[in-house]
N, C-alpha and C positions, 0 to 999 in steps of 0.2 A: 739841638732838636727843636723843630718848629712848633709853635703853639697851634692848637686846633682852631679852625675858623669859627667865627661867630655863627650860632645856629644850633642844630640839634646836639652837637658835642658838648655844649655848655649847659644843656638842660638837665633838670633833675630826672630821676628814674621815671616818675609819674608823667612828667612832660614828654619824655621820650616815648613812653608807651602810647600816650595819646597821639603823638605825631606819627606813630607807625600805622595809623589807619588811613590808607590812601583815599583821596576824594573820589577818584574814578579808577576803574580797572585798566591797567596797561594791557595791550594785546598779549604780552608774554604771560602776565598773571592770569588773564582769562583762559589761557590754555592749560593752566594747572587744574586738573580734575581732583576733587577731594579724594582722600584715601578711601578705597572701597570698604575696607574692614578696619575700623578704628581699634587700636590696641586697648585691652582692658586697663582700667585706671591703675597707674603706678607701674605698668609693665614698660620695659625699655625696648626701644626699637633696635638698638645695637648695644652690646656690652663687650668690652675687651677686658680680660682678667689676667693680670700678671704675665704680660707679654714680654718675652725675651727674644732678641734677634742679634746675631753676630755675623760679621763678615771678616774672614781671615783672622780670627782671634780678637777682633775689635768689637766690643759690646756697643752696638748702635742703639738698641733699646734695652732698658733694664727695668724689669718689673713694672711695666706700664699698664695701668688700668684706666679705662675711659668708658663713660656711659653717654648715650644719646637717646633722649626721650622723644615721644611723639609731639609734633608741633613745636620743635625746639631747634634753635640755631646755636651751635657751639663753635666759638672761635678757637683756633689753634695757633698759638704764637710761640716763637722761639727763634734764637739766632741761627745762622747757617750752621749746619752740622748738629742741630739739636735732636734730629731724628724725625722731623715732621714728614718728610717724603717717604721714608721707610714705613712709618706708621700707616700712611695712606695706602701704600702699595700692599700692605698686609690686609687692610680692610677690603681692598678691591681684588684680592686674590693673586696679585702679581708675585708677591713673596709669601712664603709660609713661615710662621714663627717657629723658633727653636723649641719654645715651650709656652704654655699659657692656653687660655680658652677664648673662643669667639662665639658669641651668641647673637642670634637674630630673633627678635620677638620672644625671648626667653628660651629658645631652643639652641642647644650647642651644635655648632657646625664644624665638622672636621674635614680636612683636605680641601679647604676653600680654593677655588680656581676663579679666573676672570669670568668664565661663563656662568659658574654657579653664583658668583656675586651679583651678576646682572640679573639672573633669575630671581634672586632675593630682593631685587629692587634698588641696587646700588649703581649710580651713574656718576661720572666725574666730569666736571667742566674745567678743563685745563686752561692755562694762559694761552693766548692766541697762537703762539708759535707751535702748539701741539697739533694744529690742523695741517692737512696735506695741501700746501699752497698750489701745487700743480694740478690738482684734481678739481672737478666741478663740484658745485654745492651738493648735488644729489648723491655723489659718491661719498662725500664727507659725512652726510647724514646717516647713510647706511653702511659705513665702513665697519667691517667685521660682522655685520648682520644683514647681509644682502637678502632681499626677498627672492625666493626661487620656487619654481614649479615642481610638480611631482617627479619630473624627469631630470631635475637638477639644473635646468636652464634658468638664467637670471631673468626676473621680471623687470627689465629696464624701464619699460613704459610705465608700469605701476609705480616704481620708485620715483621716476621723474614727476609723475602726476601728484603723488603724495608730497613731494618736496615743494611743488608749486603751491599746494594748499597750505602747507606749513609756513611758507614765505609770506603769503598774504594774510593768513588768519592769526598766526602766532608771532612771527617776526616783524610784521608791519612793513614788509618790503613791497611797496606798491609801484616802484619805478619800473617802466617797461625795459630799461637797460639791464636789470637784473633778472636772470632766468635760472632755472635749475641747472643749466649748462654753463653758467658763469663760473670762471675759474676763481678759486678762493683768493689768490694773490691780489686780485683787483678790489677786494673789500677793505673797508676801513676797520680800525681796531674794534669799534663798537659793533659793526656788522658781523665780524668774526665771532665775537663773544655771543651775539644773538644766535648765530648758527650753532655754536656749541651748546647753548642753553636749550634751544629747541630740540636738539638731538636727545638731550636728557628727558625732556618733556614727552617727546613722541613715544619713548619706550617706557613711559609710566613709572619713573623712578620714585621710590619712597624715601630714599636717602640720597641726597645730592651733595657731592663733595666739590667745593669750589677751591681750586688750587691756584692761588695768585691771580684771581680773575680780573683785577683792575689794572694789571700791567699793560701799558701802552694805550690806555683809554683816556679820552679827554674828560674834563670835569663833568660835562653834560652826560657823557656815556657812563661815567662812573655813578652818577646820581641815579640813572635809569637802572643800573645793575643793583644798587642798594634797594630800590623799590621792588625789584624782582625777588631779592632775598626775603623781604618782608612777605611777599606773596607765597613763598614756600611754607612759612609758618601758618599763614592764613588758610592754606589748603590742607592742613593737617599733616603735612610732610615734614621732613627733618633735614638739616644741613650741617655740614662741617665746613667752616669758612676759614681758609688759610690765606693770609695776606701779609705783606711786609709793612703795611700801613696800619698802625694800631688804631688810628682814628676811624678808619673804615670798619674794622672788625668790631670795635667797641660799640659803634652806633647801631648795629643790627643784631648783636649776639645776646643771648640770654645768659650764657656762661662763657667764661674764657678759661681754657686749659693752657697752662704755661709749661712748655717743655724746655729742659736745659740739660745738655750733654747726655741725652738718652733717657732721662728720668722726668717724671711729672713733678715739677717744682711746686705746683699749687693749682687749685681751681677757684675761680672768683666769679661770683654773681655780679652782673653789671647793675643790678638794682641795689646792690649793697656797697659796691666800690665805685668811687668816682674815677674819671679818666686820669686825673692827676695822681690819685692814690695808686692806681694800677701801673702808671708809668714809673712811680717811685719803687714799687715792688719789682718791676722788671729790671730797674737799675741795680737794685739790691741783689737780685738773683744773678745778674751778669757779673757782679763784682765778687760775690761770695759763693755762688753755686747753690745756695739754699735760701728758703724763706719758711719760717715756722710761724704760722698764724697764731697758734696758742701762746707762744712766747711773747708775741707783740701784745696780745690781750692781757697777759699777766703783767707786763711792764706798764700798760695803761692803767690796770687796776691798782698796781702799787703806787703809781703817781697820784691816783685819785685818793687813796687812803692817806698818803702822806700830806695831801692838801687839806682833807677834811678832818684828819685826826682819827683816833680809835673810836669804834662804835660804842654805844652805851653798854652793850653786853660785856665788853672787855674793859670798860672804864673803871 
């Protein structure tokens, strides 16, 4: 396992929080409009309660509970087969849980579908290969939600015009070579992610799910993506960040939820746990399948008492 690079990953929690304030707004961040109606204090934007899901008798998710607050970025980590993809598909309405509850803004939602999830403000930014390579930019932006007139005819001109505005104002695409009719396969990895991000912004998502967003990106493009994730928090929106690289997830997340074999192995605040500690916990979970924080604290307390001796009360 490689060590994190020198920089933010080696900072303390306070130093990371200070570094999270960008000096100037990136075009993508500028496109993030603040949430119109902030949630009451303490209310969660999303809650999953005791979610179970099986396929062919195999328990993919077992009693999974997860919360996402306003202006919060939650990292979701776990090995292949841990259940991350299934959990995301439940949140986005692709799959329905066998049992459990899903709440948005404190209200229980039953029969969640992809369309209903979008109406509730959920958008997913998938890894670059999720885009339709053979289609132009404007079709990718409006895929599944094409603008149509009262008679059902597509407003192609309107969609191309809106795509052009998004390209210049949000994506920062100023080259004359790139137009709304440019086919996606000609874009770089960073440009593809920019397209996916702007698609989420255009439809005013309050919960943005980033599914392996750094895959195929250069270092510079990855850094720009990290700044965008910070912008989600600054705009009062929320995000679930899934990535194979723990360094990326740790640097921008408020909390990290660790999945292992379909169960939540633990939740860890990045202000409380260092990157090294979290990596140690992940190794422990991978080897044993469990991590009990209380047991570790009891062990630490016992070590302290053994070192200092009995208290005066019991002397």
